[in-house]
N, C-alpha and C positions, 0 to 999 in steps of 0.2 A: 444384960445389957438392954437398955430402954431405946427403942428406937420410934422415930415419929412414924405417923401413917404412911407417908411417902417412902420412908426407908424401909420400911417393914413390906410394903406393897412391892416394891421394885426388888427387893431382896428374895422374898417367897413368891413371887409372881401371882399375887392374889389382888382382887380389885379393892379399891378404897372403899366402895358401898359395902363389900362382903365384909371389910373388918369393921365398919361401922355397925352393921347388923350385929356381928359376934360382941362388940362392945355393948351395945343396948342389951343383949341377951344374956351378958356376963358370961359368954363361953370363953372368953380370952382375958388373961390378966392385963389390966391397964390402970393407967393413972392420967389425971389431968393436971398438966404442968403448964404455968403461964398461958393459959389459954388454948393449949395444944392437948391432944391426946397422944399419949405414949404408950407404946405397947412392949410388955416384956418379951424378949427374945432369947430364952435361955436354951433353946434347942439348937445344936450345929445344923448348918444347912444340910439337907438330905436329897437325894434325887426326886423324892415325892414332895412336891410342894403343898403348901396349905390347901389351896384351891383343890388340887388334884384328890387330896386326903378326903375330901367331903363331898365329892361329885361321883356317885356311884354311875357305871357305864353298862351298856349293855354286855360288855366283855368281862365285867366283873362277876363275883361269885354270889351277887344278890340274890338272883332268881334261882340259882342252884340250891342256895343255902334253905331259901324259903321253899323250894320244892322238896328238899330233903326233910325238913321240919314237918311238911303237911303231907308228905307222900304224893304229891301232885307232880304233873310234869312241868317242865319248864315254862312251856306255852301257858298252861293252866295258872301257874303261879304269877306268871307276867300279866295275864289278863287280869286276875284277881287284885294284883296291886295297882293296876291301871284304873280299876273300878274305884278302888279304895281313894286314889288320887283325885278322880272325877268328883267323888262323894265329897272330898275334903274342899276341892275348889268351888263346887256348888255352895257349899255351907259358907265359905268366904265371900262369894258374891252375894249371898242372902242376907250376910250380917252388913256388908257395905251398903246394899240397897236399903236396908233399913236405917243405917248411919245416915245416908243421903236424906231419907224421908224426913228422919229427926231434925235435921239440918236446915231442910227448906222449912219446916214448920216453925223453926227458931227465927229465921230470916223473916218469915211473915209476921210473927209476933212482934219482932223490933221494928218492922215498918211500920206497923200500927201505932207503936210506942212512939215512933218519931213524929208521926202526924199529929199524935195527941199532945206531945211537947210543943210542937211548932205551932200549933193552933192556940195553946196556952200562952206561949211566948208572944205571939201576935195580940191576943186578948190584953195581955198586961203591957204591951208598948202602947196599945190604943188608949189605955187610962192614965 
């Protein structure tokens, strides 16, 4: 059954922004129908909602599984995962700063172009 974003959001208790991210990353089956996104809802409702399925919590086995795989204590595994998250976040910030810098440079170039075009327009009107 195909559901609109609102219907799917209400049924599975997941935010529309999360659904849009899943659509963008093609993690969820969807179609675009008459200007609206429709999401395939083939699974029967369960006790765990879509949002809960993708949100590890401190109570989950994420740290225990990681610790088992590497032979670390849970605290060490949690600290290592936190360090990895910080590193990824720092990289994202660095990428965004570079993007902002590029956009500022482009704005400056466009302002210069506008001045040149305006002066050329004024010159042509004067003749």
